[in-house]
N, C-alpha and C positions, 0 to 999 in steps of 0.2 A: 613609924609605922607608913611603910609605901603602900597604894593599892597596884591591885593588878588589873592590867587592860587588857581588854579586850581584843583577843586575836582577829582583825580582819582582812581578810584573800578572796582577790579579783583571782578564779579559775580561767582555764581557756581548756579546749580538747586535745588530752595529749596522743602524740601521732606513738609514740612507743608500744600505748596500748593500742593503740588501733591496730599495730603493726602487726603486736603479738596474739591478740586475736584474729587477724585474718588467715598468721601462719597454721593459730589453730584449726581453723577451720579447713583450711586446706590439706593440710596434712589428715583430718579426718572425712575430706572429699578421697584425697589418694588414697587413704588405707581401705576406703569404701569400692572403690573401682578397681583396687590391686589383689582386695579379699575376692574368693569363690563365693561370692554371692547372688541369689538369680536376679535377672533382668528386673522383675517388678519390684525388687526389694531397692533395686539400686534407682530406678524412678520415682521410687516413693522418699526415699530416703536423703537422695541431694540435695531437691525443691526444700527439704525439712533443713537441713545443714546452712542453707543459703541465708532464709528465714532468720536462721538461731544469729548468722551472721549479723545481718539487716538489723533484727533485734538490737543484739549486742555493740555494733554502730551507736545509732538511736537512742540507747543509753548512756554515752559516753560524749555525745554529742557531735559525733561525727555527720549527722542525718539530720537536715533542718528539722525543730521542732521536738527533739530529744528532752528529755529530762534528764537534763544536766546540769548543775548545779551554776549561775554565775560569779557566783561570790557564795562564800562562806563566814561565817562570824562566830567563834566559839567565845563562851562569855563566861570566866570564872567561877565557881560557886562563892556565894557567901561566903559558908560557914566550911568550920574544917573538916573533913570525912566527905560533906558531899558533892553530886557530880557535877562537872561543868555543864552546860550546856550549850549545844551547836544552832544555830540557825543559817537557813539555808537558800537563798535567793535565785530564782529559775529567769529565767528571761517572758516567761508570758506573766512576768508580775506576783505568781504565788511564790508565800514557802513555806519552809516545815521546818520544825522546831521541835528540838528531842535531848537528851542527855546524855552524854559519852558515857558509856557501859565501857566494862570491864573484855580484854581482848582484843584493843586496836594492837595491829603489828607496827613496831618499825622499824624500819633501816636505811642505810642510806642510798638504797635503788628503790625502796616503795615504802608509802606507808597508808597502812588501813586501819581508817578511822570506824571506830564501831560504836552506832548508836540507837536510842530509845524513842520512837514517833513518840509523841505526852499528845495529841491531837486526835488524834483515830480513836472510833470506839474499841480497837483493837493494841492493843502495846506490840506495836512490830519491832522485830530489830533489823535496823540496815547497817549497810557499810559501805563506806564515801574510800574507792582507790584513788589514790593520788603519787604517780611517778612525779620524777623530778621535772617533767618537762610542763606540766599541769599550771606552777606559778614560779614565781622570780625566785631566785636561787636562795634569799634571803628569808621570803616567808616560809619555804619549804622546811628551812633549817629550824626556823621558828616555831611551824609544828610539831615536826622532830622533837626538840628539847621538852616542849606544851607535854605533849602525848606518854612522852616515856619519862618524864623529872617532874611533872607539875607545873601550875600556875607561876610557883614561887620562886621559882631558878632563874 
């Protein structure tokens, strides 16, 4: 019987995700300015949309100091039927550990890893959005296979 090796991946910020976020926020601003909305509402909501874009880019690693993992490690469960664990390593030296939960999405163009943080006082479900340009080709393929079929494949 062979042991399943942990999957260790180096992440980089996704250009595609940043472009999609910028386009979505741009459409929101365009809808705001083209709509029949009072000027005070324009002046209130436009900075809110801009702040939302900045926060989204900060979370995805395009603004320095963001909470974007530099490295992610998925460790297979030791017992059959148990959840795989996930470890996220950030640039500031902090780590987060949790367990992968049901609800992860796997497609050739996008993978969303759902996990639950185990260290916090409250158990929080979180998601890690992974596009193909966030990883090298082989690591992205391996992540998709591991999430879809499990570590034994």
